[in-house]
C-alpha positions in Angstrom: -18.3 20.6 22.2 -17.6 17.0 23.2 -15.6 18.2 26.3 -18.5 20.4 27.3 -20.9 17.5 27.0 -18.6 15.3 29.0 -18.3 17.8 31.7 -22.0 18.3 31.9 -22.6 14.6 32.0 -19.9 14.2 34.7 -21.5 17.0 36.8 -24.9 15.4 36.4 -23.6 12.0 37.5 -21.7 13.4 40.4 -18.3 12.5 39.0 -15.5 15.0 39.4 -14.4 16.8 36.3 -10.8 15.7 36.8 -11.9 12.0 36.7 -14.0 12.5 33.6 -11.2 14.2 31.8 -8.8 11.5 32.8 -11.2 8.9 31.5 -11.7 10.9 28.3 -7.9 11.0 27.8 -7.5 7.3 28.3 -10.4 6.6 25.8 -8.9 8.9 23.2 -5.5 7.2 23.5 -7.0 3.7 23.3 -9.1 4.4 20.2 -7.8 3.3 16.8 -5.9 5.8 14.8 -7.6 7.0 11.7 -5.7 7.9 8.5 -6.5 11.2 7.0 -6.2 12.2 3.4 -3.4 14.6 4.4 -1.2 11.9 6.1 2.1 11.4 4.4 3.2 7.8 3.9 6.8 7.3 4.7 9.2 6.0 2.0 9.8 2.4 2.9 10.3 0.6 -0.4 13.5 0.9 -2.4 14.6 -1.1 -5.5 18.1 -2.1 -6.4 19.0 -3.5 -9.8 21.4 -6.5 -10.0 22.5 -8.2 -13.1 20.0 -11.1 -12.8 17.5 -9.8 -10.2 15.8 -6.9 -8.7 16.1 -6.5 -4.9 13.4 -4.7 -3.0 14.5 -3.3 0.4 11.7 -2.8 2.9 13.0 -0.3 5.5 9.9 -0.7 7.7 10.6 -4.4 8.3 14.3 -4.5 7.6 13.8 -7.2 5.0 15.1 -7.7 1.4 13.2 -9.5 -1.3 14.8 -10.8 -4.6 12.9 -11.0 -7.8 14.9 -13.2 -10.2 14.8 -12.0 -13.8 14.0 -15.0 -16.1 15.7 -15.9 -19.3 14.6 -13.5 -22.1 12.7 -11.4 -19.6 13.1 -7.6 -20.0 12.0 -4.9 -17.6 9.9 -2.5 -19.6 8.8 -0.1 -16.8 9.0 0.4 -13.1 6.7 2.4 -10.9 7.8 3.2 -7.3 5.8 5.1 -4.7 6.4 5.4 -0.9 5.0 2.0 0.1 4.7 0.0 -3.1 6.7 -0.8 -6.3 5.5 -2.4 -9.5 7.6 -3.8 -12.3 6.3 -4.4 -15.8 8.3 -6.9 -17.8 7.6 -8.5 -21.1 6.4 -11.6 -19.3 4.7 -10.4 -16.1 3.6 -7.8 -13.6 5.4 -7.9 -10.3 4.6 -6.0 -7.2 6.1 -5.6 -3.7 4.7 -3.5 -0.9 4.9 -2.7 2.8 3.4 -6.1 3.6 6.4 -8.3 4.5 5.7 -11.2 2.1 7.9 -10.3 -0.8 7.1 -10.1 -4.5 3.8 -11.1 -6.0 3.4 -11.7 -9.8 0.8 -12.0 -12.5 1.5 -13.4 -15.9 0.9 -11.1 -18.9 -1.6 -12.0 -21.6 -0.2 -12.4 -25.1 0.1 -9.0 -26.8 -1.2 -7.2 -23.7 -0.1 -3.5 -23.7 0.0 -1.2 -20.7 -2.3 1.8 -21.4 -1.8 3.7 -18.2 -0.4 3.3 -14.6 -0.8 5.1 -11.4 1.2 4.3 -8.2 0.5 6.3 -5.0 1.4 5.6 -1.4 0.7 1.9 -1.0 -1.5 1.3 -4.0 -1.0 0.7 -7.7 -3.4 0.7 -10.7 -2.5 -0.6 -14.1 -4.8 -0.3 -17.1 -3.8 -2.6 -19.9 -5.4 -3.3 -23.3 -7.1 -6.4 -21.8 -7.4 -5.8 -18.0 -7.6 -3.4 -15.1 -5.2 -4.5 -12.4 -4.7 -3.2 -8.9 -1.9 -4.1 -6.4 -2.4 -3.5 -2.7 0.9 -2.9 -1.0 -0.6 -3.4 2.5 -1.5 -7.0 1.9 0.6 -7.9 -1.2 -2.3 -8.9 -3.4 -3.3 -8.4 -7.0 -6.9 -8.0 -8.2 -8.0 -7.9 -11.8 -11.0 -7.6 -14.0 -11.3 -7.9 -17.8 -11.9 -4.7 -19.8 -15.1 -4.5 -21.8 -13.7 -2.8 -24.8 -16.0 -2.4 -27.8 
């Protein structure tokens, strides 16, 4: 339909069809790419366990980021998707994503329990007994809100 409208407009304005299609092609190539729900996010984040640290390998940027494991810190859970990884330890939540800035951490609240977690593509959601946490792997940031439990 759009091509027909373009062709009609070009004929009305006296512009050749060939020039109008060339202009349409240039405009379509210059327009920003939109992400659809069906797009598959390439696997770019990989984790390697070392004795005293976790190394995140970002294959999109060719970078490696180390997360030192502190004294008495224990990894309780790890969640890895194509473009984000989140570690849950007894002391903190740590996330790394496709944004080339390395690990970002949040301290855990005393006696905070993880209720559920979902990690998909470049995003992570953690629900704890006290908070709802999100990690954005595109910009490497955490967001949080307190839960209003009765």
